[in-house]
N, C-alpha and C positions, 0 to 999 in steps of 0.2 A: 735553655736555662735562663737566659735574659728575660724572655717573655714571661716565664713563670715568676721570677722575682719581681718584675714590674707589676704583674697581676696581684701578687700577694701584698705588695706595698700599697698599691692603689686601693685594694679592698680595706686594708687597715686604716688608711686615711679617710676613706668614705665612712666606714663604721665609726671611727673616732669622732669625726665631725658631726655625724648624726646623733651620737650619744650626747655630745656637748650641746647641741641645739635642743634636744629633748629635755635635758636637765635644766637648761636655762628657761625653757618654756613652762616648766612646772613649778618655778619658784614664785609663789604668790606672797612675796615679802610684805606687801602693803596690806593684805587682807587678814591674814592670820586665821586662827580657828576660833570661831565664836561659839557660844553655847548653843545657838540655834542650829548651826551647822553640825555640831557633834551630837546633839540630842538624839537623833534616830539611832546612831550607833550605840550610845549609852543605854537607850531603852532596850535595844536588842541584847546587850550583855547583862543588863540588870532589869529584867522584866517586872520584878516585884517592887521596884523602887518608885516612889512618887516623883513628880517633876521637881518638887521642892528639895527632895533628897539628892536628886541628880544635879540640881543647880548648886547645892552646897558642896557636893563632891567636885564638880567642875571648878568652882571658886577656890577650893582648897588646893587644887593642883595647878591652877593657871594664874593666880594672882602673883604680883611681883615678888621675886625671891623664892618661889616655891619650886617643887621638883620638876615640873614640866617647862619651866622657863629657861632651862639650860644653865643654871647657876651651880650645878654640882650638888654638894651636900649642905650648902648654906642654909637652905630652908628646912633641913631635917630637925633642927632644934625647936621649931615652933609647934604648937599644938594645933591640930586640925583633924578633920574627919579621917584622913588617911594615916595620920601619925599621932594617935592619942598619947599623951604623956601620963 
C-alpha cells in the first residue's frame, strides 16, 4: 500500500510540474498577436474578405479598450466593424 501511495503522489508531482513548465513556456507575453501572425487564420475563416477588410476587423478587435484586450465590456459602447451602432 505504501508503494502504491508513493507512486501515485510521485506521478501527480511529476505531471503537475510538467504542466507548470509547459504553461510557462507558452506564455509569449512580450510578443502578442500581430496582424501578420493572425492573417492566415483570418483568411481561412473569412475567405471572401480583402486584406483591408481583415485589417479593419483586426484593428476593431485589438486596439486599446476593445473586446479582445481583456477589458470586459468597456469597449462595447464604441462603434466599430464588429459592433455597429
